[in-house]
PDB file with one MODEL, atoms N, CA, C and O in Angstrom:
MODEL        1
ATOM      1  N   SER A   1      80.203 204.841  27.471  1.00  0.00           N
ATOM      2  CA  SER A   1      80.580 204.163  26.210  1.00  0.00           C
ATOM      3  C   SER A   1      79.372 204.039  25.291  1.00  0.00           C
ATOM      4  O   SER A   1      78.244 203.880  25.758  1.00  0.00           O
ATOM      5  N   VAL A   2      79.608 204.111  23.995  1.00  0.00           N
ATOM      6  CA  VAL A   2      78.507 203.991  23.036  1.00  0.00           C
ATOM      7  C   VAL A   2      78.303 202.520  22.689  1.00  0.00           C
ATOM      8  O   VAL A   2      79.265 201.754  22.633  1.00  0.00           O
ATOM      9  N   SER A   3      77.060 202.126  22.457  1.00  0.00           N
ATOM     10  CA  SER A   3      76.772 200.719  22.160  1.00  0.00           C
ATOM     11  C   SER A   3      77.242 200.341  20.761  1.00  0.00           C
ATOM     12  O   SER A   3      77.721 199.228  20.545  1.00  0.00           O
ATOM     13  N   ALA A   4      77.107 201.263  19.813  1.00  0.00           N
ATOM     14  CA  ALA A   4      77.467 200.948  18.418  1.00  0.00           C
ATOM     15  C   ALA A   4      78.903 200.445  18.305  1.00  0.00           C
ATOM     16  O   ALA A   4      79.115 199.351  17.784  1.00  0.00           O
ATOM     17  N   PRO A   5      79.897 201.199  18.772  1.00  0.00           N
ATOM     18  CA  PRO A   5      81.286 200.734  18.660  1.00  0.00           C
ATOM     19  C   PRO A   5      81.476 199.416  19.393  1.00  0.00           C
ATOM     20  O   PRO A   5      82.223 198.552  18.932  1.00  0.00           O
ATOM     21  N   LYS A   6      80.815 199.253  20.522  1.00  0.00           N
ATOM     22  CA  LYS A   6      80.960 198.015  21.295  1.00  0.00           C
ATOM     23  C   LYS A   6      80.483 196.832  20.452  1.00  0.00           C
ATOM     24  O   LYS A   6      81.133 195.787  20.423  1.00  0.00           O
ATOM     25  N   GLN A   7      79.361 196.994  19.773  1.00  0.00           N
ATOM     26  CA  GLN A   7      78.842 195.898  18.950  1.00  0.00           C
ATOM     27  C   GLN A   7      79.849 195.532  17.870  1.00  0.00           C
ATOM     28  O   GLN A   7      80.050 194.350  17.588  1.00  0.00           O
ATOM     29  N   GLU A   8      80.483 196.526  17.265  1.00  0.00           N
ATOM     30  CA  GLU A   8      81.466 196.247  16.210  1.00  0.00           C
ATOM     31  C   GLU A   8      82.596 195.404  16.777  1.00  0.00           C
ATOM     32  O   GLU A   8      83.064 194.474  16.119  1.00  0.00           O
ATOM     33  N   GLU A   9      83.040 195.714  17.985  1.00  0.00           N
ATOM     34  CA  GLU A   9      84.112 194.936  18.610  1.00  0.00           C
ATOM     35  C   GLU A   9      83.645 193.505  18.814  1.00  0.00           C
ATOM     36  O   GLU A   9      84.398 192.563  18.567  1.00  0.00           O
ATOM     37  N   VAL A  10      82.419 193.338  19.259  1.00  0.00           N
ATOM     38  CA  VAL A  10      81.882 191.992  19.482  1.00  0.00           C
ATOM     39  C   VAL A  10      81.890 191.216  18.178  1.00  0.00           C
ATOM     40  O   VAL A  10      82.194 190.023  18.161  1.00  0.00           O
ATOM     41  N   LYS A  11      81.558 191.890  17.087  1.00  0.00           N
ATOM     42  CA  LYS A  11      81.547 191.216  15.779  1.00  0.00           C
ATOM     43  C   LYS A  11      82.917 190.608  15.497  1.00  0.00           C
ATOM     44  O   LYS A  11      83.012 189.467  15.046  1.00  0.00           O
ATOM     45  N   ARG A  12      83.968 191.362  15.759  1.00  0.00           N
ATOM     46  CA  ARG A  12      85.319 190.875  15.459  1.00  0.00           C
ATOM     47  C   ARG A  12      85.723 189.773  16.430  1.00  0.00           C
ATOM     48  O   ARG A  12      86.471 188.868  16.059  1.00  0.00           O
ATOM     49  N   LEU A  13      85.243 189.836  17.658  1.00  0.00           N
ATOM     50  CA  LEU A  13      85.624 188.820  18.640  1.00  0.00           C
ATOM     51  C   LEU A  13      85.042 187.463  18.259  1.00  0.00           C
ATOM     52  O   LEU A  13      84.000 187.391  17.608  1.00  0.00           O
ATOM     53  N   PRO A  14      85.720 186.381  18.668  1.00  0.00           N
ATOM     54  CA  PRO A  14      85.233 185.028  18.374  1.00  0.00           C
ATOM     55  C   PRO A  14      83.917 184.760  19.090  1.00  0.00           C
ATOM     56  O   PRO A  14      83.711 185.222  20.213  1.00  0.00           O
ATOM     57  N   GLY A  15      83.021 184.010  18.440  1.00  0.00           N
ATOM     58  CA  GLY A  15      81.724 183.725  19.051  1.00  0.00           C
ATOM     59  C   GLY A  15      80.876 184.983  19.106  1.00  0.00           C
ATOM     60  O   GLY A  15      79.948 185.077  19.909  1.00  0.00           O
ATOM     61  N   GLY A  16      81.191 185.941  18.261  1.00  0.00           N
ATOM     62  CA  GLY A  16      80.437 187.197  18.260  1.00  0.00           C
ATOM     63  C   GLY A  16      78.997 186.991  17.829  1.00  0.00           C
ATOM     64  O   GLY A  16      78.124 187.801  18.140  1.00  0.00           O
ATOM     65  N   LYS A  17      78.753 185.906  17.113  1.00  0.00           N
ATOM     66  CA  LYS A  17      77.382 185.645  16.647  1.00  0.00           C
ATOM     67  C   LYS A  17      76.424 185.615  17.829  1.00  0.00           C
ATOM     68  O   LYS A  17      75.382 186.270  17.807  1.00  0.00           O
ATOM     69  N   ILE A  18      76.780 184.848  18.868  1.00  0.00           N
ATOM     70  CA  ILE A  18      75.887 184.736  20.025  1.00  0.00           C
ATOM     71  C   ILE A  18      75.758 186.105  20.697  1.00  0.00           C
ATOM     72  O   ILE A  18      74.654 186.562  20.994  1.00  0.00           O
ATOM     73  N   LYS A  19      76.900 186.748  20.931  1.00  0.00           N
ATOM     74  CA  LYS A  19      76.858 188.053  21.596  1.00  0.00           C
ATOM     75  C   LYS A  19      76.094 189.048  20.740  1.00  0.00           C
ATOM     76  O   LYS A  19      75.339 189.874  21.254  1.00  0.00           O
ATOM     77  N   LYS A  20      76.296 188.964  19.434  1.00  0.00           N
ATOM     78  CA  LYS A  20      75.607 189.893  18.538  1.00  0.00           C
ATOM     79  C   LYS A  20      74.100 189.724  18.695  1.00  0.00           C
ATOM     80  O   LYS A  20      73.366 190.709  18.762  1.00  0.00           O
ATOM     81  N   LYS A  21      73.640 188.479  18.752  1.00  0.00           N
ATOM     82  CA  LYS A  21      72.198 188.237  18.913  1.00  0.00           C
ATOM     83  C   LYS A  21      71.710 188.890  20.202  1.00  0.00           C
ATOM     84  O   LYS A  21      70.671 189.551  20.211  1.00  0.00           O
ATOM     85  N   ALA A  22      72.453 188.709  21.280  1.00  0.00           N
ATOM     86  CA  ALA A  22      72.061 189.302  22.557  1.00  0.00           C
ATOM     87  C   ALA A  22      72.006 190.820  22.422  1.00  0.00           C
ATOM     88  O   ALA A  22      71.082 191.466  22.917  1.00  0.00           O
ATOM     89  N   SER A  23      73.011 191.383  21.744  1.00  0.00           N
ATOM     90  CA  SER A  23      73.045 192.839  21.572  1.00  0.00           C
ATOM     91  C   SER A  23      71.845 193.296  20.751  1.00  0.00           C
ATOM     92  O   SER A  23      71.245 194.332  21.038  1.00  0.00           O
ATOM     93  N   THR A  24      71.501 192.519  19.733  1.00  0.00           N
ATOM     94  CA  THR A  24      70.366 192.887  18.886  1.00  0.00           C
ATOM     95  C   THR A  24      69.091 192.886  19.720  1.00  0.00           C
ATOM     96  O   THR A  24      68.261 193.785  19.591  1.00  0.00           O
ATOM     97  N   THR A  25      68.936 191.880  20.573  1.00  0.00           N
ATOM     98  CA  THR A  25      67.744 191.801  21.410  1.00  0.00           C
ATOM     99  C   THR A  25      67.668 193.032  22.305  1.00  0.00           C
ATOM    100  O   THR A  25      66.606 193.633  22.467  1.00  0.00           O
ATOM    101  N   THR A  26      68.799 193.395  22.877  1.00  0.00           N
ATOM    102  CA  THR A  26      68.826 194.576  23.742  1.00  0.00           C
ATOM    103  C   THR A  26      68.457 195.808  22.935  1.00  0.00           C
ATOM    104  O   THR A  26      67.710 196.670  23.398  1.00  0.00           O
ATOM    105  N   PHE A  27      68.989 195.882  21.727  1.00  0.00           N
ATOM    106  CA  PHE A  27      68.717 197.047  20.875  1.00  0.00           C
ATOM    107  C   PHE A  27      67.223 197.134  20.600  1.00  0.00           C
ATOM    108  O   PHE A  27      66.646 198.221  20.646  1.00  0.00           O
ATOM    109  N   LEU A  28      66.589 195.993  20.313  1.00  0.00           N
ATOM    110  CA  LEU A  28      65.149 195.995  20.039  1.00  0.00           C
ATOM    111  C   LEU A  28      64.400 196.420  21.298  1.00  0.00           C
ATOM    112  O   LEU A  28      63.388 197.115  21.216  1.00  0.00           O
ATOM    113  N   SER A  29      64.900 196.000  22.471  1.00  0.00           N
ATOM    114  CA  SER A  29      64.241 196.368  23.719  1.00  0.00           C
ATOM    115  C   SER A  29      64.225 197.883  23.867  1.00  0.00           C
ATOM    116  O   SER A  29      63.231 198.465  24.304  1.00  0.00           O
ATOM    117  N   TYR A  30      65.340 198.519  23.498  1.00  0.00           N
ATOM    118  CA  TYR A  30      65.403 199.977  23.593  1.00  0.00           C
ATOM    119  C   TYR A  30      64.340 200.580  22.694  1.00  0.00           C
ATOM    120  O   TYR A  30      64.215 201.803  22.621  1.00  0.00           O
TER     121      TYR A  30
ENDMDL
END
């Protein structure tokens, strides 16, 4: 699975802000 589409889904999901932050941190780690 690609991370980009997954992040978009997280955005739409409730509480996506927290998950989005985690995803961003992971992205920076990469």
